[in-house]
N, C-alpha and C positions, 0 to 999 in steps of 0.2 A: 502665661504672663500675668492675666487678670489674678490668678490663684495666688502668685508671688506678692502682687499689689495688696491684696486682701490680707494676707498673713503679716505683711509690712505695716500695714494701716492697724492692725490689732495689736501687733506688738509695740508700736510707737505710741498708740492710744493707751495702753496698759502701763508704758513706762511714764508718760506724762501724769496719769492719775495717780500712781503710786509715789511718784516723787513730790507730788504738790500735796498729796495728804500727809506725807512723812515730813513736809518742811514746816518750819515754824512761822513764816511769813507766808500769806496764801496768796497765790495769784489767780484770781478766778478766771482770768481768761486763758491762761494754759489747762486749767481745770475743763474748762468748756472745749477747748480744743482737743483735749484727750477724750473727752465723751464722743465728740463728732468723729476724729478718727476711728475710734472703736467701734461706734455703731455703724459707721460706713463700711468698715471690713466685714462686720458681721453680716450686714445686708448683701454685700457682693458675694460673700459664700453662700449665704441661706437662698439668694436668689437662683443660684445653679443647682440646687437640690431638688430633684424631682419627687412626686408622692410616690409610696409604695404601692398605693392600690389605683387600679385604673379607675378613670372618672365615669366611664359609661359601662357599668356593670349592670348585670341583670337586675340586681337588688336594688340599686339607686333607681333604677328605671321604674320597678314596681312601687317603691316610696313615693317617687316623683308623680305617677299616675293616680295614686291615691289622694295626694293633695289637690 
């Protein structure tokens, strides 16, 4: 469900930004709303992505010991 909401936020934000950039009379509140929707959607998707590398590898432990 969160994934669907994230994609809808991204699409809505992109639509608001593109429509306001293309319009003759600018509405900066809609542009700000578009940026907020877009960034919120991207944040929700990015928050679920895990790192490819495990955090506690031997290499990381060696570097931390040297410091």
